[in-house]
N, C-alpha and C positions, 0 to 999 in steps of 0.2 A: 743386554739391555743397559738403558743409560739410568742415571739416579732420577731424569727427570721424567722418564716415562713409568719408573714406579711409583713415584710419586705421584702423579695423576690418576694412577689406576686405583693407590690408595685413597685419595677423594673421591672417585666415584663410587667406588665399594661403600666409603665411611656418607656418603650422601645419599646411596639405594638404602642402607640399611636402615640411617635415619628416616628414608622417605616411608618404610614399607613398617618401621616402628610407629612412626605416626600415623600412618595410615589404619593400625589394627589399633593403638591405645585411645586415638581421639574419638572415634565412635563411641567406644567405652565409656568412656570420662562423659562425653554428653547423656547416653543411658544411665548411668548411676545418676546425676544431677538432675535429671528429668525425672528418674524413680522417685529420687527423694523430695520433689514438690508434686506428683502426682498420688493422688489413693492407689492403693493396692487393686489389681486386674482381680476381677472374679474371675474363679476360677471355672473350668472346662466343663467341668460335671457339675457346677451348682447352676444348673438350666430352669427357668422358670416354669413351675408345671402350668401343665394346660389345663386349660379349663371350656366347658361345655354347658350354653344356659338355653332356656327355652320358656316361653310361657302357656299357661296353660290356657287351651280355647285358639293356641294363635295357632293359623293353618301349614306354614309352614315346618313349624315345632312336632306337629302332628305327622307329618309325611316324615320328616328325617327321623323320630320316633321308629314310625314303621319299616323302612327302609333300613333303620341302624338293626332292629331286633331280626328283621326278617334275612338279611345278610348274615346275622349273625347264627342261627337258626340254621339255615343251609349252608353257611361257610366252616362249619366246624366239621373236620375233613375226618376223625376220629372219632366223633360220636354225632354227626347231625340230627338236629332234631322235626323229624316230616311233622310229627303231630304239633309243636311249635308253631311252623312254618302254617299250614292250613288255620290253627287257632285268630293266629293273625292276621292271615288273608280273612276270615269271618267276623274279625272284630271292625277291619278298615275298611273291606271292597264293600259296596252295596249289592244284594243280591243277585240282581241283574246282572252288573258288572264282573261278578265273581263268574257266573253262565259263560259267557260274553266273551270272557277271559281265558276259560277252559277250552273252550271249542278252539281258542287263538293258539294253545298249546299244542293241542291235538292236533294240527293240520301246521305247526311249525317246529315241534320236536323240539321245544325249548320252553325255558320259564320266561313264565310272561310278564312277573313282576321285573323280573332284571333284563327281558328281552336277550336271554343269552343262555347258554347250555353250561354256563360253569360262575361263578360267585365273584365279585368283584374284589380288588385289592383295596380301593378307597372309594367314596363315594362323595359329593357335596351336594347339596339342597339350597336353593334360592328361590327367592319370591317372585313371580312374574305377573303379579296383579289380577284385578277382579276380571273375569269371563264369563258374561252372561248373568245367572244365580249363581255360579261357584266362583271357583277362586283356582288358579295355574300355580302350579309349583313346577320349577325346572330341577330334576335330578341328573347330575352327571355322574355318571360312573366308570370308574377306571380299573382297567383288566389288563394284568400284567405287570410288571415288575422292571426295575431301571428301565435300562434304553429301549426295551423291547414294551411299549404300553400304550391301548387302545381306549380311546373314551368313546362312551355311547351317551348322549343327549334323550332324557326322557321326559316330557312335558306329563303332568299328572295334572288331572283334572279334580278338584275336591267339589262336592256341593256344597249349601250352604248349611249342611248338618256335620260337616266337618267329615263324611265318608268317600273313599275312593270312587268316583264314578267311569272314569277312564285314564288310560295310562296309550300315551301314543309316541313317535318317533318326530313329530310333527307338531307347532303348536296351535292351541285352537282359537289362537288372539288372530 
């Protein structure tokens, strides 16, 4: 090997090392200068607390209260509260609808309020507007978790005295 070849190899190696050093340190320098001018980042564990609100007498709130309490009563696998579920039905459903719902349950072998044999992992309640003398609310139930979820959409009809008169899988609109 002659001295020219050795000198070129040293120059290439030095250029390569200098390029690597610049590639590593330049972003660090930019990050450091950006951090000094920007406010400190919020820690991932400092998540804002969730809140749920409602309005007394509002149909959507009433249906959300019913489904939340009912699912809690039915979904406590260690100690489900059948008595509470029955009391909630008596309070929120009209007597006529409670009878029709019981007949539906006997025929279908499922819980009529949930239209399922199991309890959903999540639910969402949305206003769907006035229907005749009542009001329709959409309850979306999500069963399962992860990549294996199934959603069921229920249309809950509430009379003007805020009692549930029907639960169907199709809208009354």
